[in-house]
C-alpha positions as CSV (number, residue, x, y, z in Angstrom):
1,M,23.6,22.6,92.5
2,Q,22.5,23.2,89.0
3,L,24.8,20.5,87.7
4,I,23.2,18.0,90.1
5,W,19.7,19.0,88.9
6,V,20.8,18.6,85.2
7,M,22.2,15.1,86.0
8,I,19.0,14.0,87.9
9,V,16.8,15.2,85.0
10,G,19.1,13.5,82.5
11,L,19.1,10.2,84.3
12,A,15.3,10.3,84.6
13,F,14.9,10.8,80.8
14,F,17.6,8.2,80.2
15,G,15.7,5.7,82.5
16,I,12.4,6.3,80.7
17,G,14.1,5.8,77.3
18,C,15.8,2.6,78.4
19,N,12.5,1.3,79.9
20,Q,10.8,1.9,76.5
21,W,13.6,0.2,74.7
22,F,13.4,-2.8,77.0
23,V,9.6,-3.0,76.5
24,E,10.0,-2.9,72.7
25,A,12.8,-5.4,72.7
26,A,10.8,-7.9,74.8
27,E,7.8,-7.4,72.4
28,R,10.1,-8.2,69.4
29,A,11.4,-11.3,71.2
30,R,7.9,-12.5,71.9
31,E,6.9,-12.0,68.3
32,G,10.0,-14.0,67.2
33,E,9.2,-16.8,69.6
34,S,5.6,-16.9,68.4
35,S,6.5,-17.3,64.8
36,Q,9.0,-20.1,65.6
37,Q,6.4,-22.2,67.4
38,F,4.0,-22.3,64.5
39,G,4.2,-23.3,60.9
40,E,2.6,-20.1,59.5
41,I,1.1,-16.9,61.0
42,A,-2.0,-15.3,59.6
43,K,-2.1,-11.6,60.3
44,V,-5.8,-10.6,60.5
45,K,-6.9,-7.0,60.9
46,V,-10.5,-5.6,61.2
47,N,-10.8,-1.9,60.7
48,Q,-13.5,0.3,62.3
49,T,-15.8,0.0,59.3
50,G,-15.6,-3.8,59.5
51,T,-13.3,-4.5,56.5
52,I,-11.4,-7.7,57.1
53,Y,-7.7,-7.9,56.0
54,L,-5.6,-11.1,55.8
55,N,-1.9,-10.4,55.5
56,G,-2.6,-6.9,54.2
57,K,-5.3,-7.9,51.6
58,V,-9.0,-7.4,51.9
59,V,-10.9,-10.8,52.2
60,T,-14.4,-12.0,52.9
61,I,-15.3,-14.0,56.0
62,E,-15.8,-17.1,53.8
63,A,-12.3,-16.8,52.4
64,L,-10.9,-16.2,55.9
65,K,-12.5,-19.4,57.1
66,Q,-11.0,-21.4,54.2
67,E,-7.6,-20.0,55.1
68,F,-8.1,-20.9,58.7
69,A,-8.9,-24.5,57.8
70,R,-5.7,-24.6,55.7
71,L,-3.7,-23.1,58.6
72,K,-5.0,-25.6,61.1
73,Q,-3.6,-28.4,58.9
74,G,-0.2,-26.8,58.9
75,N,0.0,-26.0,62.6
76,G,-0.6,-22.3,62.0
77,A,-1.7,-19.5,64.2
78,V,-3.4,-16.1,64.0
79,W,-2.3,-12.6,65.0
80,Y,-5.4,-10.5,65.4
81,Y,-5.6,-6.7,65.5
82,R,-8.7,-4.6,65.6
83,E,-8.8,-0.8,65.2
84,N,-10.2,1.0,68.1
85,P,-10.3,-2.0,70.5
86,Q,-11.9,0.1,73.3
87,G,-14.9,0.9,71.0
88,E,-17.9,-1.2,70.0
89,P,-16.7,-3.9,67.6
90,P,-18.3,-4.2,64.2
91,P,-20.2,-7.4,63.5
92,Q,-17.3,-8.6,61.2
93,A,-14.9,-8.5,64.2
94,M,-17.1,-10.9,66.1
95,A,-17.4,-13.1,63.0
96,V,-13.6,-13.2,62.7
97,I,-13.2,-14.2,66.4
98,Q,-15.8,-16.9,66.0
99,A,-14.0,-18.2,62.9
100,I,-10.8,-18.4,64.9
101,V,-12.5,-20.3,67.7
102,D,-14.3,-22.6,65.2
103,A,-11.0,-23.5,63.5
104,H,-9.3,-24.2,66.9
105,L,-6.4,-21.9,66.1
106,P,-4.1,-20.3,68.6
107,V,-4.5,-16.5,68.5
108,R,-2.4,-13.6,69.7
109,L,-4.3,-10.3,70.2
110,M,-2.0,-7.6,69.0
111,E,-2.0,-4.1,70.5
112,R,-0.3,-2.5,67.5
113,N,-1.2,-2.6,63.8
114,F,1.3,-4.8,62.0
115,E,1.0,-3.1,58.6
């Protein structure tokens, strides 16, 4: 009886681990598909204090808008991540979203930080 219980618990943990592996694999595949459809991907992050990052470097909203204009010409896209997405967004986060909309760029909202 004890052996059966150990097997059931082991299978349950194995199933949970496999499920997580499949979720992560599907996410990696989607990221690969996204990058193949577009010329260039801009990774934009806004932290809780409102600092804007473009591909890991701090930028102003004006510089970001210029980059978005360049990306639009080259069939680019944006991956957007904001720290604490459940909390109230800083004004800079709303400015970034507006810049994406104004540039007519496709955007993917990321659940995990890509840094």
